[in-house]
N, C-alpha and C positions, 0 to 999 in steps of 0.2 A: 541370504544369496547376493540379494541384491545389493548391498549395501559392500558385498567384497568386489560386486563388477562394476560398482561405482568410484571403490578405490582405485580398481585397476586399472580404468578411463582416466581418472586423476594424474596419476603417476604416468604415465602414456604422453598423456597431454604437456604436463609441468613442462619436460625437459624441451620440450618442440619452442612452448613461449618464451625457453629461457636463450635460447639460441637468437632468440629473432630480438628479443629486448637488445642485447650489447650491442647488433648492429645498428637499430635506429638511434641508440642514443651516441654513437660514434661522431653524427655530426659530420662536416663536409669533409670529401676525400680529397687528397693531394693529387695533381696531373700535372707533368713537364707538357709544355709545349713542344709540337714538332715542328724543328724549326726547314723541315723538307714541304711539310705541306701545310703551313702557317704563312702566307701572304698578304701584304698591304696593298693595295692600289689605290692611286690617286689621282686624280682629273684636276686641271683647273684651265680656263679660259687661256688659248693661243690668237692673244691679239682680235678675239671676238670669233676670228674664224672657224676654229675646232674647240673642242675639249683636248687639249695634249694628256695622254695617260700616260703612267710609267706605274710600274711597282719596286716593291722590296722584297726581297725572301732574305730566310736568315734569323728569323725573331724568335727567341728566346725569353722563357718566363717560368713563371709558376702560377697552380689556377687552384684554387678548393674551391671545390662544389657540390652542392646535393639536390640533385633534380626536384625533391619535393620541398626544400627549400631556399629559394632564387636568394634571399634577404643574407644567409649566410654566404655567399661567393665572396670572392675574393680573388684580383688580378694582379700580378708585377709581372709585367714584360718589357723588353728592351727591343729596338727596330735599330739593325745597325743600318744609316740611312746609306752609309758608304757603299752599299751593295744594291742603291737603287738603280734602275734600266725605264731607259725612255727612250730605250730602240738606236739609241746612236754613241758610241763612245767619245763625240766631241760633246755632246746635249749631257753626257754623263757628269762630265766635268767642268761644264759649265753649271749644271744646278749644285755643284757639292762647291762653286768660288765660294770666295769671303762674302762677295754682296749678295750671297743667296744665302744656299744652307749653313757653309762656312764649314764644310765636313772635315777640314784639319784640327780645328777646334773643337768642334761639336759633334764628333763621328754616330752620337746615340741619339736617340729619343726613346723617351720612358715615360710610361704611362702605368698608375697607380690606381685601383679602383678606390672610391671613397662610401658607395653606396650602390644598392640595387634594390630597381622598384619593379617587380613580379608585375607583368601585364595581366590586369584583373578578364580579360576576355578571352586570352592564350595560355597556356600554362607552360609553352615553348619559347614562349619571349619575355623577353626583360630590358630594361634601360638602366645600362651600367656607368657609373657617374662617377669620376675623379680625376685626379688632376694629371696633363701631358706635358712634359717637361719637353721643349724643343729650341736650340740653337741660344741656350742657355737663360732662357723665359720658361715660367711655370704657369699654366692656364687651366682653369677649368676647365674639362670638355667629357659631353655625355655621348656613350653609345648604346644606340639602336639593334640588339644582339637577340637571335634566334639560334634556337639548338638545332642544331640536323638531325643529330645520331647519338644516339648513348648504349654502345655497345660493345660486346668482344668483336675485335677488328676479323675480316677474316683471312687475315695474311698471317703468317709467321711474324713475331711470335707471338700472334693470337691474345694481344694484351687490349682490355676494358678500352676502350677510347671515346671521344669527346667529341664531336664535331660542331661547329659554329660558324654562323654568318653575322657579321656586322656592318655597321653603314653609320655616319659621322661627318658634318660639315666643321668646318673651322674657318676664320680669317688668319692668312698668311702673314697679315703685318701686325697681330697681335702679340705675334712671335719674334719681331724686327726682321720681319724677311719682307721686304718692302722696296726693293730693286727693281727697276722697268715696270714700272705699272702701267703704262701706254702695250706693253706687249704682253703682261702674263696677269692676269684675273689676280684679283685678291682673296675669293673663295676658293676653297680647294673641298671639295669631294672623297672623303675617306669610302673605301670595302676592303674590309677585311675578312678573309676566309683561313679558320686557323683548328686544327687538330692539337689534341693533347691528350697524354695515353698516359693511365694512371700509374702513379709511384716510378715513373720514370724523367725524373724532375733532372734538368740540363740548366744548370746554374748559366745566370745570364755574368759575358765575362768580355771584356774589352780586348783580350788580347786573341781570344780565339771566334770570336763571332764578327769581329769586324777586320774588312779590309782597308786598308789607308789608302787615302787621295794620295795620286802624285804631288810631287813636293813642288814642282814646276807647275805655270799653268800651261795649258796646250797651247802651240804653238799656233796653229790654223785653229782659227773661232769656227764656230759656226759662222752662218751665212745670216740666221735673227739674230737679234741685238742686242744681247741675252749677258755672254760676257762685258765686265768693264771695259769699255774703250782706253784704247791707249793713248794716251794722253799727246804724248811726242808727236804720234802722227797730225794732230791737228796746226803744231808748230812749228814742222819741222818747213828750213827753207830749199826750196826747187835748185835742184844743181844747176852751178852755170853752162849758160853755152860752150860749146865748143867752137 
């Protein structure tokens, strides 16, 4: 009788093990960045007086992630620079001018991860290193990443969602953005808040994710000297007196 009970117990347990095994062998799951709830904040010195702060919304991309195996994670994301917001329309246009971000020729920044190093002291933290392409230059960049939550979203359509915070620092000169050194600091601080939804991959596309900058420069530049000065203004001859 005990042998029969043993066989029955094994028969009940095996289906449960079979159901668990494929899930663990499946590897990282695919998530799509939520462009509404993903935002990049940047800060840099404004002539030493303050830290000028701006944000960029509308990032799109794809994440492959397994909470139990950070090293297998991969990230590809595009950031539409032409959606940056410094809090003033004139300054937004000035930042996208050819001597700074050159948004007309380079409307997107792109980051692709290459390796992930988990934090041995915190299972919800890791360093994500990859390549950042900005204004036609590609340089290595590492992000310090924290997993905030990985769970079913409480609002419809109730999709499984991963939320992250990340920070990094870079030199704008490394990407050829070296104008107005006396007014704009070189070191740029990045803070990123991101949400990614399982299975809701949104294809990065310049056609639908990017708002093109204006073709002509603003006629009335900001008060600070960030836009390129008008060379003709310094050489124009005064009008003769009547």
